[in-house]
C-alpha positions as CSV (number, residue, x, y, z in Angstrom):
1,X,50.0,7.6,0.4
2,X,49.1,6.1,-2.7
3,X,45.9,7.2,-4.2
4,X,44.1,5.1,-6.9
5,X,40.7,5.1,-8.0
6,X,39.5,1.3,-8.1
7,X,39.1,-0.2,-11.8
8,X,35.8,-2.0,-11.4
9,X,33.4,0.8,-9.3
10,X,35.9,4.1,-9.1
11,X,35.8,3.8,-4.9
12,X,39.7,5.6,-3.8
13,X,42.0,3.0,-2.6
14,X,44.9,4.5,-0.4
15,X,47.7,2.6,0.2
16,X,51.5,2.9,1.9
17,X,53.9,3.7,-0.6
18,X,55.6,0.2,0.0
19,X,52.6,-0.8,-2.0
20,X,53.7,0.6,-5.2
21,X,53.2,-2.7,-8.1
22,X,51.8,-4.9,-5.4
23,X,48.1,-6.1,-5.8
24,X,45.4,-4.9,-3.1
25,X,41.8,-5.3,-3.3
26,X,38.9,-3.1,-3.5
27,X,37.2,-3.1,-0.3
28,X,34.2,-2.0,-1.8
29,X,33.8,-4.4,-5.2
30,X,36.5,-7.0,-4.1
31,X,38.0,-6.3,-7.6
32,X,42.0,-6.7,-7.6
33,X,43.8,-3.5,-8.3
34,X,47.9,-3.0,-9.3
35,X,49.0,0.3,-7.4
36,X,50.9,2.7,-9.1
37,X,54.1,4.2,-8.4
38,X,53.8,7.2,-5.6
39,X,53.2,10.3,-6.8
40,X,50.8,9.1,-9.9
41,X,48.0,11.2,-10.5
42,X,44.8,9.3,-10.9
43,X,42.8,9.4,-14.3
44,X,40.9,12.8,-13.5
45,X,37.1,11.8,-13.5
46,X,36.6,14.9,-16.0
47,X,38.0,13.5,-18.8
48,X,35.2,10.8,-19.0
49,X,33.7,11.2,-21.9
50,X,29.4,11.7,-21.3
51,X,27.7,7.9,-20.8
52,X,23.8,7.0,-21.3
53,X,23.1,7.4,-17.5
54,X,24.0,11.4,-18.1
55,X,22.2,12.2,-20.8
56,X,18.9,10.6,-18.4
57,X,20.0,12.0,-15.3
58,X,20.7,9.1,-13.4
59,X,23.9,8.8,-11.0
60,X,26.6,8.3,-13.1
61,X,28.2,4.5,-14.3
62,X,31.3,5.2,-12.6
63,X,32.4,6.0,-8.9
64,X,31.0,4.3,-5.9
65,X,27.3,2.0,-6.3
66,X,24.6,4.3,-6.1
67,X,20.7,3.1,-6.0
68,X,18.6,4.6,-9.3
69,X,15.6,2.8,-8.8
70,X,13.4,0.1,-6.4
71,X,10.5,-1.4,-7.7
72,X,8.1,-3.5,-6.8
73,X,5.1,-5.3,-8.4
74,X,1.5,-3.0,-9.1
75,X,-1.2,-4.0,-7.2
76,X,-4.0,-2.8,-8.0
77,X,-2.9,-2.1,-12.0
78,X,-1.7,-5.5,-12.2
79,X,-5.0,-7.0,-11.6
80,X,-7.9,-4.3,-11.5
81,X,-10.7,-6.8,-12.1
82,X,-10.2,-8.4,-9.9
83,X,-9.6,-5.7,-7.3
84,X,-13.2,-4.6,-8.0
85,X,-14.6,-7.7,-7.7
86,X,-13.1,-7.7,-4.5
87,X,-14.2,-3.9,-3.8
88,X,-18.1,-5.0,-4.7
89,X,-17.6,-8.5,-2.2
90,X,-16.5,-5.5,0.1
91,X,-19.2,-2.8,0.1
92,X,-21.9,-5.6,-0.3
93,X,-20.7,-7.4,2.9
94,X,-20.5,-4.0,4.8
95,X,-23.9,-2.5,3.8
96,X,-25.5,-6.6,4.7
97,X,-23.8,-6.0,8.2
98,X,-25.5,-2.6,8.5
99,X,-29.1,-3.7,7.2
100,X,-29.0,-6.9,9.8
101,X,-28.6,-4.7,12.1
102,X,-31.7,-2.3,11.2
103,X,-35.2,-2.6,13.0
104,X,-36.2,-6.2,14.9
105,X,-34.3,-9.5,14.3
106,X,-35.0,-12.4,12.7
107,X,-33.7,-15.4,11.0
108,X,-33.0,-14.4,7.8
109,X,-31.2,-10.7,9.3
110,X,-29.4,-13.3,11.1
111,X,-27.8,-15.8,8.6
112,X,-27.2,-11.7,6.5
113,X,-25.2,-11.0,9.4
114,X,-22.7,-14.0,9.5
115,X,-22.5,-14.2,5.8
116,X,-21.4,-10.4,5.4
117,X,-19.8,-10.7,8.2
118,X,-18.0,-13.9,7.2
119,X,-17.8,-11.8,3.5
120,X,-15.8,-9.2,5.1
121,X,-13.5,-11.0,6.5
122,X,-12.3,-13.3,3.8
123,X,-12.3,-10.2,0.9
124,X,-10.0,-8.5,4.3
125,X,-7.8,-11.4,4.3
126,X,-7.3,-11.6,0.0
127,X,-6.5,-8.4,0.0
128,X,-4.0,-8.5,2.2
129,X,-2.1,-11.8,1.4
130,X,-2.1,-9.9,-2.1
131,X,-0.7,-6.9,-0.1
132,X,1.9,-8.6,1.7
133,X,3.0,-10.7,-2.3
134,X,3.5,-7.4,-3.4
135,X,5.5,-6.5,-0.6
136,X,7.5,-9.3,-0.7
137,X,9.0,-9.1,-4.4
138,X,11.4,-6.2,-5.4
139,X,13.5,-5.0,-8.1
140,X,16.6,-2.9,-6.9
141,X,18.7,-1.0,-9.6
142,X,21.9,0.4,-9.1
143,X,24.6,2.1,-11.5
144,X,26.5,-1.3,-11.3
145,X,24.4,-4.3,-10.7
146,X,19.9,-5.3,-10.4
147,X,19.1,-7.1,-7.4
148,X,15.6,-9.2,-7.3
149,X,14.7,-9.6,-3.7
150,X,11.8,-12.4,-3.0
151,X,10.4,-13.0,0.3
152,X,9.8,-11.2,3.5
153,X,10.6,-14.0,6.3
154,X,12.8,-16.3,4.5
155,X,15.0,-14.3,1.9
156,X,15.8,-15.6,-1.9
157,X,18.2,-13.0,-3.5
158,X,19.3,-12.7,-7.6
159,X,21.8,-10.3,-8.8
160,X,23.2,-9.4,-12.2
161,X,26.3,-7.2,-13.1
162,X,25.1,-5.0,-15.5
163,X,28.3,-5.4,-17.5
164,X,27.4,-9.3,-18.0
165,X,23.4,-8.4,-19.1
166,X,22.8,-9.9,-22.4
167,X,19.4,-9.3,-22.4
168,X,16.5,-7.2,-21.4
169,X,13.1,-9.0,-22.2
170,X,9.5,-7.2,-21.2
171,X,6.8,-8.7,-21.8
172,X,3.2,-7.1,-21.9
173,X,-0.4,-8.3,-22.8
174,X,-2.7,-5.8,-24.1
175,X,-4.4,-5.3,-20.6
176,X,-1.4,-4.7,-19.6
177,X,0.0,-2.1,-21.9
178,X,-3.2,-0.1,-20.5
179,X,-2.7,-0.4,-16.7
180,X,1.2,0.2,-17.7
181,X,2.4,-2.5,-16.2
182,X,4.4,-6.4,-17.3
183,X,7.1,-8.7,-16.8
184,X,10.8,-7.9,-16.8
185,X,13.2,-10.1,-17.1
186,X,16.8,-10.5,-17.4
187,X,19.4,-12.8,-18.6
188,X,23.5,-12.7,-18.5
189,X,26.0,-13.8,-20.9
190,X,27.0,-16.5,-18.3
191,X,23.4,-17.8,-18.1
192,X,21.4,-20.1,-20.6
193,X,17.6,-18.7,-20.3
194,X,16.4,-15.5,-18.4
195,X,18.2,-15.4,-14.7
196,X,16.0,-12.5,-12.8
197,X,12.0,-12.5,-13.9
198,X,9.3,-10.5,-12.0
199,X,6.2,-9.7,-13.4
200,X,3.6,-6.9,-12.6
201,X,5.9,-4.4,-12.9
202,X,4.9,-1.0,-13.0
203,X,6.3,1.3,-16.2
204,X,8.4,-1.3,-17.5
205,X,9.7,0.3,-20.1
206,X,11.1,2.5,-18.2
207,X,12.8,0.2,-16.3
208,X,14.3,-1.6,-19.1
209,X,15.7,2.2,-20.5
210,X,17.1,2.2,-16.9
211,X,19.0,-0.7,-17.0
212,X,20.6,-0.4,-21.2
213,X,21.9,3.2,-19.8
214,X,24.6,1.0,-17.5
215,X,24.8,-1.6,-19.8
216,X,27.0,-2.3,-22.6
217,X,24.8,-2.2,-26.0
218,X,26.5,-3.0,-29.7
């Protein structure tokens, strides 16, 4: 039996001895590998130099693909003023509902009850829609690639292999810096412009640091 780590993902490939010198596709990543002669020892992982990922305490960039980080757009931190407005309207609506139930009924109280009830329903609906928007987007970072997923029912996926990432952009306004959120953009060597962009993610500089740990620099 011939055993050899994949040149791309380091997953161990096992084939029969008669496949020596033949090209074999890695079942994990699809990379084509030429199998060595039987009895050849695979290179020891211990001989690998320490990577930037090792220095940050992250999973190694070699070996099987592992999920390192998964982030979704922030909700309250991304738009605190809007959330505060919704909260005030919600409190006012609930207060109006409670007041309308006190004492005897009147036209004013009936009108207040209807208006307050509609206000509460609308605000709860907007908050629910806002939450669904944050759940519909996700950025998944592994030790091999970065994947952007968009959508709940219908989904769109875009990914960039870390070896091909040419530029990582972080954009933050003054208020976003205060709340530590921002927009992250990735571009690869094979594409013009930004290939992956996700807005309102928390700790964007930390996300960039993790991606930089797995992509070639210099």
